[in-house]
N, C-alpha and C positions, 0 to 999 in steps of 0.2 A: 640428860644433862652432860656437860663436858667439863673436865678438869684438865688444865694445862699444869703439869707438875713442875714447879720451878722454885721449890722451897729450900734449896741448898745453894751454895755458891759454887762457881766454876772451879775447876782444878787449878793447881798452882801454876802450871804452864800458861793457861789462859789468863790467870790473874796477873802474871808478869807482863802480859800484853795489854790488858784492858782494865786492870784493877779488880776490886772485889765486887763482882756482879752476879746476880742470879742468871742462869743460862738464857732464859727468855728475853733478857735485857741486853744480850750481846748485840753489837752493831753489825748489820749485814747490808751492804750497799747503802750506807748512810741512813738506815732505818733500824729501829729495834726489831729483833727477831720476832717478838710477840705480835707486832703489827702484820708481819707476813703470815704468821700462823693463824691469826684471827681472820685474815682475808680468805684463806683456804677454808677454815671451819665455817664461816658465815655462808660461803658459797655452797658447801656440801650439806650443811645442817642449819638452814636459816631459822628454823623454829625452836632450836634448842638453846637453853641458857648455858652460858659459859662462865666458868670460874678459873681464876689464876691463883695458884698458891705461891706465896713468897715467904722468905725468912722473916721472922718477927723483927730482926734487927735492921732490915734493909729500909733505908729512907727513900721513898719514891719521889722523884723530882716532879716539880709542878707540871711540866709539859707532859710527862708520862701519866700522871694522875688524870690530867684532862683528857688524854687520848683514851685511857681505859674507861673513863666515865662516858665519853662520847659514844662508845660502842657497847655501853651497858654491861661491862665486864665487872663481875664481883670479885674482889680480892680476898683471899683467905690467908690470914696471918698464921704461920706455923712456927712453933718453937724451934730455935736453932738446934742443929745437931742430931735431928732424927734421921733414921734410915728412910729410904724411899717408901717402904711398906708402912712404917709407922706414920710418916708424913701424910701418906694417902689416907690411911685410916682416920687420922686426926681431921683431915679435910672433909671426909665423908660424914663424920659425926658432927662437924661444925655446920655443914649444910642441913643435915638432919632429915634427908629424904631417902627412904629405903625401898620405895615401891615402884621405882622406875629403873630404866637402864642407865649405864654410865659409860661414857667414852673417855679414854685417857690418852693424852698426847704428852709425851715427855718434853720438858722445856727446852732441851737442846736439839730438838728434832723438827724437821720440816718435811712433810709428805704431801705431794700435790695430788696423788691419785688415791685419796682416802676411800675405803669401801663404806657403803651404806649399811651393810649387814650388822646384825647383833651376834654376840658370842663368836667373835673372831679376833685374830691378831695379825698384824702385818709382819711379814718376813722379807728379807732381802739377802742377796749374795754379797759377801764381804770377804776380802783376803787380808783385811787389817788385823793386826795382833793386839786387839783390845779386849777388855774384860766384858764382852757382850755375851749374852746367853745364846749358845749355839743350839738350834733346834734339831738339826741333823746335818751330817756331812753332805757335801755336794761338789764333787769334782775338785778343782783347784781351790775354790773358795768354800766358805761355810755359810749355811743358811741361818741367819741370826734374827732374833727379835729386834725389829728396827724402831720401836718407839710408839706404836699405836695399838691400843687395845679397846675392844667394845664388849662390855659385859651386860647381858640382859637383866641380871639380878644383882642389884647393889647389896641387898641383905646377905646373899650368899657370898659375895666377894668380901664383905666386911668380916664375916665369920672366918673365911680363909686367911685374911690378913691377921686376925687375932691369933689364929692357930700357928701361923708361920713364924711368929716371934721375930719380926724384923726383916724377914727375907721376902722380897717382892717376888723373886723367881719361884720360891716354894708356894707362895700364895696363888700365883697364876697356875702353876702346875696342879695344885689341889683343885682349883676351880675347873681346870681342863679335864681332870679325871671324873668330876661329877657332872659337868655339862661340857661336852666336847667343844673346844674352840677351833673353829675353822682357820687354817693358815691361808692367808691371802698374800700373794707375792706383790711387792711394790716395785715399780720400775722408776719411780720418781721420789726417791728417798735421799735426803741430805742430812748429814750429821754434823752438828756444830759443837759437840761436846769435848773434842780433843783438838789440840792445836793443829795437827796435820790435816785431820778431816775438816776442821773449820776453814782453812784456807783453800782446800780443794773444793768444798761446797760453795764457798764465797765466790770462787772463780766462775761458777755457773750463773751467778747473779751479778751482772755488770751494770754500772750506772752509765748511761749514754746521754749525749747531748744531741741537739737537733741537727747539727752539721756533721756528725761523725758516728761511726760504728766501731765497736770493740768486739773482737773475737779472741777468746782465750782457749788454748789447747796445746798439747805437746810442749809444755813448759815455755810457751811463748805467747805474747799478746800482739795481735795485729790491729792496727788502727787505720781506718780508711775514712775518707770524707771529701766533702766539697765545701768551699772552693779548693781546688788543688793547690793553689799558692800557699794557703795557710798550712796544710798538712806537710807539704814539701818543705816549707821553712822550718818546721819542727824537726823533720828528719835531717835536714842540712845542719841544724844547730848541733844535734847529737854527733853528726859526722865530723864537724869542724872543731869539736872540743879539744883543747890541749890535753896531753896525756895525764897531767897531774890532777885533772878534774874528772877523769873517766871513772875513778873509783866511786864517785858520788852519783852515778847514773846507771841504769840498766844497760846491758850491752846491746848496741844496735846490730841487728842481724841482717836486715835487708831493707831496701826501700825502692819505690818506683811507681810508674804511672799505673792507674787503675781505670779501665775503660777509656773513654775519650776525654772526660772532663774531671776525673778524680785522681787521687794520689793515696798511697798507703806506705806504711813502714811497719817493721816487726821489731819488737824488743823482747829480751828474755823476761819471762813472767816472774815477778818478785812476790814471794809469800810474806807480805808485810801489810800492816794496816796504815792507811793515810792518817795524817795528824788531825784532820777535821773530825774523823770518827772518834779518835781518842779524846779530843778536847770536848766534844759535845756529848758523847755517849759513854766515855770511859770514866773510871774512878781512880785515876792515876795520881800518885803523890807529887808534891812539889820537887822532891829529889829526882823523880822520873823526868819531870819537865826541865829541871836544871841540866840534865844530860842532853835532852833534845836541843835546848837553846845553845849549849856549848857546841854541838855539832853544826848548828846553823851558823854560829859565829865562825867556826873553822871553814865552812863552805864559802862564806862571804870573803873571808881573808884570802882563801885560795883563789877565788875569782878575781880579786883585786891584783894579785901577784902573778897570775897565770900568763898574761901577755903584756910585754912592754909596749906602750903606746907611743906612736909618733905624734908630732904636733898636729898634723892634719887629722889624725884619728881622734885625738882629744877634742878638736874643734867639732868634728862630726857628732861625737857623743854629746857635747854641749847643745848643739842644734837640735838633736833628737830629744834631749831632755826638755828643752824649752817647748818644743812642739807637743810632746806627750803631756806635759803638765798644764800648759796654757791653752794652746790652740785646740787640742783634742777635747779637753774638758769643756771649754766654751762651746765648741761645736755640738757636743752631746747634750749639754744643758739647754741650748737653744732648741735642739730637736725635741727634747722632752717638754719644754715649755710650749712649743707649738702644738704638740699632740695632746697635752693635758690642759692647756688653757691657763696654766699658772703664770703669774707675773714674776719676773726675775728682779724687778725693782721695788716691789712692795715689801714692807717689813714682815718678819716671820715670828712665830711663837712656838715654844716647845714646853709642854707640860705647864702651861700658864706663865712661862717666863718670856719676856720680849727678847728678840734677837734681830740682827740686821737682815737686809734683803739677801737673796741668794747671790745676786750679782756682786754685792758688797763683800759677802763671805768669800767668794771665789777670788776677788781681787786681793783681799787681805792674805789669803792662802798663797797666792802666786808670789806676792811680795815677801812673805815670810820664808817661803821655800828658797827664794833667790839669795837669802842671807846665809844659807847653809852651804858649805863648800861641796862642789861636785865630787863624786867618787867614781871614777871610770873603772871599768873592768868587764869581765865576761858576765853578761846580764841574762838571767833566766827570763824575766819579763812577766811572769805570772806565778810568783813564788808564794802562793797562798797555801793554806794547810792541806787542801785537797790534792795538791800536786807535790806533797812531800811525804814519803813513806819512811817509817821507822822500824828497823829490825832490832828487837830487844835482845835476841840471842847473839847476834854479831855486834850489837851496840854501834849501829851506823845508820845514816840516812841515805835515801836515794831520791833524787828529784826527777819528775816526769812532766810531760806536757808543757815544754817551754813555749814562749811566744815566737821567738825567731824573726820577728818583724818589727820595724819601727812604726811610728804613728801614721806614716804615709803608706804602709804596706810593703816597704822595701826590706829585703833580708838583712838581718843584723845579728852578729855574735856579741858585739861590744855595746855597752850602754852605761847608764848611770845607776850605780848600785844602791843609791838612796831609794830608788823606786822599788827595788827588791825588798829592802828592809821595811818600807812602808807597806808592801803587800803582806809581809809576815805580821806587821802590826795591825793590819786591817782584819786579820783573823783573830789575833789575841786580844787587843784592846778594842777593836771595832766589832767583835762578836759576829762577824759576817756569817760564820757557819751556823750559829744559833738561829739567825734570821732565815737562812736557807732551810733549816730543819723545822721551821714554823714555830719556834719557841718564843713567840712574842705576842703582844697585844698592841694594836694600833687603832686609832679612831677611824671611823668610816667616812670621814669628811672628804672634801675635794679642794679645800682652800689651803691657806698657809698657816693655819693654827693646828699644830700637831700634838697628839698625845701618844706617847710610846712607852712601852715597858718590855724589856727583853728578859726572858726568864732563864737567866744563866744559872748553872749549878753553884752551890755555895763555894766549892773549891776553885771556881773560875777566878774569883777575886784574888785569892792567894797566888794563883798562876800569873795573873795580870801584874800584880805587885812585883813578883819576881822578875818578869820580863821587862817591866818599865825601868828597873834599876840596872839592867845589864848593858854595857857598852858593846854592842854586837858588830859595829862597823866603824873603824877609824875613831874609836872613842865616842861614837854617836849612840844615843839611846832612842827609844821610841818617841820621846818628846821632840827630838831634832827633826823627825820626819812626820810629825803630827799634821802639818799643813798638807803634805802629800797624801796622807791617809784620808783626810777629809775630802780631798779632790777625787780620790779613788771612788768614794761612795757617790759623789756628784756625777762622775763620768759614767758610772755603770747604770744609771737610771734607764736609758733606752733599752738596755740589754734584758731588762725584766718586765718589758711591756706585756708579756703573756700572763703576768700575775700582778694586777694592779695593787692588791693588798700588800704584797711583798715590796713592790716598787715604792709605795708610800712609806713603808717601814724603813727602806734604805735611805730615802730622803730625810726622814725624821732622824735617823741615826747619824747622818752627816751633820745635822744641827747639833746633836748631842756631842759629837766629837769636836765640833768647832767650839762649843761652849767650854769643853774641857781644855782645849788648846789656849783659849783666851784667859784662863784662870790658873 
């Protein structure tokens, strides 16, 4: 059997980043760490049962409980405040199986090259000055126990844990004296238990999209991709930013052509978490989010004041805004209707409640958006949570992955800031990142009668309420840009054609937001 030991909460530094989480629940590349751990364990030990120990006080979110159940993982509830040794002993006694072997993976650890042997432990070289058990000196670094142990005899281990009186290291050393534990060197160890090692390890696991690649190393991140025009527009946006806005972005280090049809640019690598991971996977307080929203309001204000616009530039912003909200959304909706066979003129239903047709909804949104004043300024163009990083130590945000293009694919620095505010709202109010994280249930139909439930955490409602009441842009709140937020979900439908279930949830969510807008 296997136990992932995650029955204590992360240290204070990591709590300041992500809230009070057990280590296996830390977000890594927009997934819980335990999902990555389980993937490795199932691959190496497909026939062995897996247990996950958690603090008794930790409330498991619906989507996490469902993920654990889907993989047949048994959760062991452990009283808060126990040492690792006592927590492990409690878990062993809870399972009550003493006549087989036990593999242990520490909850803050990911090891890709797990050994199959029994009576062994993994070691790795480390120059970090953390309270890790040093096995023996080795050159400039130290050989430390890196978080994986395999014991042939559970009963002997249990006796060692009892005798060790709360010291895991003493228990392992006692077992080692009785039954030699082979040291097996790991070349693929990642530690997520300390804030510095967390971001270093996280950099090795990058989330990538179909049209681009990310390479992180030497304190820089290099983004390359095709079509070249899109990546080039991003680089040019960074390059053209007014000086007062540059404190809100990573430093642009270089950019240029890649091969014959690609483009790339380099930014300094920021050891920060994106807001989507904090919103979906973190347990941060409303006070924490109040700080985040203040920084976003400051960013939008700076964008509005950064460049004085001429009359012709303002007219261009107006044309781009009309095209982005009206023409582009209609074009994408017709493309989606053609591929899905759905009618744009037939009435819709959401969770049993009648709603207008998609065409009627879009028209009402376009008309409602036109009644809200344009706010020209330096526009990011894709200001969703995944493109906003937050540094808790310096108390600042950094924005990445700008659009840099208008709806016709022409390079643009200036635009309508209502669109950027709506992009933020589509993450907070629209729960976009919960849908991307698969935290929803949607009917498996193909018509216009939808049933949708998004499994947002309990604290999301308080964060939404906080956000909804804040005038983030020229006195505007999320309600002022609600029509644009609805249109964002309608226009993104063709972009999710690789995942029909998610695509249907996005459309149903547009109906949900429209219903909120109308009431």
